[in-house]
N, C-alpha and C positions, 0 to 999 in steps of 0.2 A: 412726486417725481419732479426730475431735472429736467427746468426748461433746455430744449436745444434751439439754436438758430434757425432751423426748420421748423419743427413742428411747437407751435410758443404757445399755446393754450391750451390747460387741463381743463377736465369740468369744473363745473362751476355749480357747486350747490346740488341740488337735484336733477338739475337739466343738464346732459351731456353734451355740452358744446364746443366745439373744438375752433381752431382757425388756423388755417396753415399758412400763416404767414411766417415773416422771415426780418423782424424788425433790422437787424443790425446788418443785413447784406448790402452790398454797395447796387446788385443787382437788380434789389428788390426796390431802391430808390431810384434808378434810373427807369425802370420799368412803370410805376407808379407815375412817372409823368413823362412819358418817351413819347416825343412829340410824332413819333412812326405808329404808333398805335391810335386806332379809330374807333369811333363808336360803331356798336353795332348796328350794320345797318336797319333792321327790324324786329321790331317788340317780339320777340317768339321764346317760347319756354321748351325745352328739351327734359322728358324724363326717361331716363336709363333706366330699365330694372333688369339685373345680374342676374341670372339664373345660375345660380353657382352648385359645381360638381359634374355640368355637360347634358345639358335634355337631350332625350332622344325626339330627335328632329324628325324623324322617318316616321315616327307614331304619332306626333303633332299634324305636320303638314305633310299627309303621305300620299306617295306615291302611288294608289290603287291600280292604277293602269299600268303600270312597269310590270311586263311579265315576271321579274325576278322577285319581286318585292314579296310573293305569297310563297315563294319556293324557299326565301332566305328565312321567314318568321312564319313557319306551320303553327306555333302555338301562339304568339305574340301578338301576330299581324291584325291590324284594324281591319273589320271588314269591309266589302264595298258597297257601296252605297247602294240603297233598296232593302239592305239586309237589316235584319237584324241587327241592331246596335252599330250599324256603318258609318263607314266617312261620310261626312255631309260634304256632298260636291260641290265644289269649287269652279272647278273648270273643263269637265271631261277626263282628265288626265288624275289631279289630283284633287284632296278633298281633305276636309277641317277635321279633326279625332271629335267625335259626336260626344264628349264631354267638356269641347270649348265652345260648345252650342251659342252660348250668352255672346260670343263675338261674331257668330254669322252676319248678324244683320249688319254688324258693320264693313264687312266685308263687300255684301250686297250693296250698299249705300257707297261705296267708294272709299270709307274713311279708314279701312284697313288692306295692308297688304303681307304678305309674307317673299322674303328672298331667301331662296333655298340654294342647297351645293354652296353656301360662303365660308370660307378659311382662308388658309396659306398654304405654302407649300413648307412649311417648317415646323409645322405641330410635333410636340414632343410627346403627346397624349399624357402629361404631366399635371395636374391640378394647379400646382403652387406655379409652374413655368409659364402655361398659357393664361391663366389668370393674369399675371402681371403684363405680359403680351397683350391680352384686350385691354387691360388696365391703361398699360403706358402707349399703349398706338406704336410701338416699337418691336418688329422682330429682332430675336438674338440677346444680346447683352444689356438686359433693363435694369439692372442694378443699383443704377446712377439715374433712371429717367424718372421723371414725375409724369404723374396723369394726364391722357389728354385732353379732358376736357378740364383742367387747371391751365395748360397752355393755350387751351382757348380762351379762359378768361383772362391770363396775361397779355394777349396780344392782342387784344379788341378794351373797348372802356362802355361801359353798360349804361342803364338809366335808372338806377334806383339804388339804395343804400347795400340792399341782399340780394347779391345775383345767383350764389351757389348753394345748395344744402344737402348734405345726406340724412336722411332719412334712416340711422342708423346708429350705432352704440358706441362706433369710432369711425373717424374720419378712414374712408377706403382711398385707397390708392390712387385711384384714377381720379381722385378731386385733390391730391397731395402736390403741394408744389408753393412757387411764391406768392400767389393770388390767393386772400381771401377765401376760406369756404367754413363752412359752419355745419357740424354733426350730431344730429338731436333724435333720439329715441321715437320721438313724438311731441303733437303738443300740447298734448295732453298732461305732458310730463312740466310744464313751464311750471310749477306749482315752487317759485322760488322763493326764498327769504326777501327780508328789505334790501332795497337796492343800494344802500348804505354798506350792507354786509357787501354783498356781491362787489362793490366797490373797490373794499380795502382787501378783498378776496384776490381781485385781477391787480390791483395795485401791488401787492406781495408780490406775487408770479412774476412783474413783470420786472420789479426789482430784482427777485432774484434771477431773472434772464438777463438782466442786464451785467450783475457781479460775476455769473458763470460763463459768461460769453463777453468779454473785454473787447473794448474798442479795437478793429483790425490795426494793425501797423499803420500810420502813417496820416490814418483820418483822425480827423479832430475830437474830441469826446463829446462835446456838446453836440456836434451833428448825430453823433450815434443815440443819444441822449433822446434830441428829436425824432427818430426814427421809431425809437422804443414809445417815447410818447403820442407819435402820433396812431401807432398802430394798438395802442391800447386805447386811446380814442376813440377810432373805427370800431374796434372789439364790443366798447361798452355800447355806444350806438347803435351797434348790430342787436347787440342784445335785448335793448331798450324797443326796438322795431319788432323781434320776436314775442317778446312778452305784452306787446300791445297786439299782437293779432291773436295770442291765445287770452288776452281779455276778454276778446269780444265774441260776442255771442254767433253760434255758427249753425245753418240750417241746412244741410245739405239737399239737393235735389236727386237724390236717389237715394236709395235701400241700399246700403254697404252690408254684406256676409259679415259676419263674427270670426273673422281671421286677423293675425298679425300684420298679415299683406295689405287687407284690404283695409284696415287700421291706416296704414301707412300711405295706400293711396289717398285716402281720405283728408289725411293731414295734407298730402302734396297740392290737393284741390282748394285746400282752405287756404294754403300760403300763397299759391298764383293767384286767385282771387282778391288777394290783399293789396296787389300792385305794388309790391316794395321793390319790384325790379327783376324778379327772380328768372333767372336763365336756365339754370339748371337744378334738376332732383336727380338725386342717385339713391337705387332703394334696392336691396339685395332681397333675392328669395332663393334658398337653398335646398338643398337635399332632394337634389335630381342626379344621383349617382347611383343608377341604378343595376346594379351588378348581378343582384339576387331576387327573385321573386318580384318582378316588376308588375306583373299581372296581365292580362290578357290585354288588348290593343285600347278598351273603352273601360275596364274595371281593375279593381287593384288598386296599390299605392302612387304608380302613376297615373293613371286614371285620376285619380282622387286629389291629385298634385295639379292636373291639367286645369281639373273642374273649380278651385280655388284662384291660379292663376288669372281664368276666362272670366271668371266671376268678378273679381276682382276690378281688372282692367275694364270690363263693361260697366260697374258701377260708377268710377272714375270718369268715363267717358259720358255717362249719363248725367252725371253731376256737373260737369263742366261745361254743357248745352253747349252755345253759340262760340266761347273761349276755346274748344276744341280747334278751333280753325286756326286759332295762332298756337297749336299746341302740338309737340308729338311725343307719344311713345316708343321707346326703341327698345326691343330687347336684343341682350347680348348673354352670350354663355360660353364656357372653356373651350368645349369642343363638341362636337356629335358623338354619337354610339356607333358601334359597330354595325354594319349592315345585317348582317346573319345575328340570330339569337344563340344566345350559348348555354351551356347544360345545366346551370343552375336557374333556368327560367327567366333570364336576364340580358341584359347586353355589357360589353367592356367598353373602354374609354375608346374614339373612335376620332375619324376627322371631319368631316364637312358638315354644316348644320344646317337646320332654320333659323331665319330673325324674323321678327313681329314687329310691324310699321302700326302705328295706330293714331289718327289725328287727321285735321283738314288737310296737312302738309302733302299727305300721300297721294301720289301721281292717279291723275283721273283718267285716262285716255291711252289707249297704245295698243300694241299685238304681243298676246303670249307667245312666247317661241321656246319648246324646247328641245334639246337637245339628244345626242346617243340613236340607237337604235326605236325609239320611241316618240320621234318627234310628230308633232300636232302646231298646227295655226290655228288661235281661236280669234277673230276679231274682238275689238272692242277693249273695254279696260282691262288689263292684267289684275290679277288676283294675287297671281304667283309668278315673282320676277324669277328666271333663270332660265340657264343653258343647260336643261337638264344632261349629267353625264351618262346616267344607265345604271343598274344595278346587277349588271351581267358580271361574270368574273373577271371578265378581260377588261372589263370597265372601274371596276374596283380599285382604289387605291391599294396597295400591297397584299390585293385580292382579298381584303376584308372590309376597307373602309368607303363610304360615299368619297366620292374624288370632288376636291373644290374646284368651280369654274369661276367663282365672284371672290376679288379676294376681300377680305371684311375690311381694309382701310380705303377700299375706293368707297365701300357703303359710310362709315363714319365721315367721311371724307364730303360726301356730297350734304351729309344732317350739318356739318358745318359750314361750310360753303354756302349751300341754298337755302337751307332753313335757319341755322343761325346769323347768318350773314359775315360773315368772318371769310377771308380770302386766303388769309395766311396759311395755307395749308402745308407750305414747306417747314414751318415751325411748330405748327401743332403737330403735324403728322410727319415726319421726319424721314426720309428714307426712301422713300417712295415713287413713285413713277403711277400718276393718278389714272383711272378711265370711268366714265359716268357709267353711272348704276340704272338710273330713271327709276327710283324707287322715289324719288322726293319732287314736289314739283315746284 
């Protein structure tokens, strides 16, 4: 694998660890010591779970009181609260899919909330394009754009040696860029050969990177070599930190389900508790492209995935205990699904969607307001934040999709500014005028 200027380190031994640094670029040298960068003001952690494929948000956070919901989904709908396998009532208008029952206590105690009808007005309904948009935080041309989480890292200084980890076989785009980030499939994969062998492997990779990517014109050769040396040293130090975490015995405070997602959530909890300065964890959970045989609202393939997701997140929150006060789990997805079921017992690519926020930073008080023709007002803490657009034909986008009333970049911006403590939003999420959402306190 040829070393490039942007993506610099390939896997080392049995551990799939990547570092998305750019050791020869003058921009990196400037950013690493940029006096304009400031320490993040809060010792917080964000766990982003990307539900790849486009989760059906209407059957996850269910608008059961919208009169058109049952009309659009005579077979796929989640039944009303109180019926067999009915929705778990959240506020008198929305309900939680019954297979997500493990999350219900967190909604009840104020540690969870959903944002609904979230999206943006340029949705192409293409998996590839929309995953790029959600990972870069840039609508339109995303070819040259790095991930918004990486831009957060690049515009702030953290509190430890490991700031960002993707629990994945490869580094996802959301973390690609000039700031260091690691990708590993799980802490149980840290069965590495001797340190000396690893060091020799990485040193050879660094030398190859240097030769394959010569010194920029006008820049002293020794300066480029210093950048390579510094990047390599920091990478080796990071690998040592990860290895030490893996070597320590870990006894979780919760029983995790036997699933790959749950295993990665367990690794996330372990890394956060290790106090290595971790700010960002990214985890993929795919398989949400439910064009056919989706199953009814509670059963079938979709219901099984909702249960696996919810059980894994609930175990993570229980395992974290008091550390959840400083931890936020945020789900994102390509897009929502069509409001109406299709002829193959499924749903097609849609528009706006639901997002879940889980953790201590979730807002605690306020008033739920839903819009459209089904407006209600519920005093007290909000479990679902939305200006509900409605599901009648004249309220749908293109007469087929849930319309968006909250821009997803406003949700991301609130997470970056309020939770992570980085107010450099024009750089992290460029080209957008921000509005408050009220999801994060």
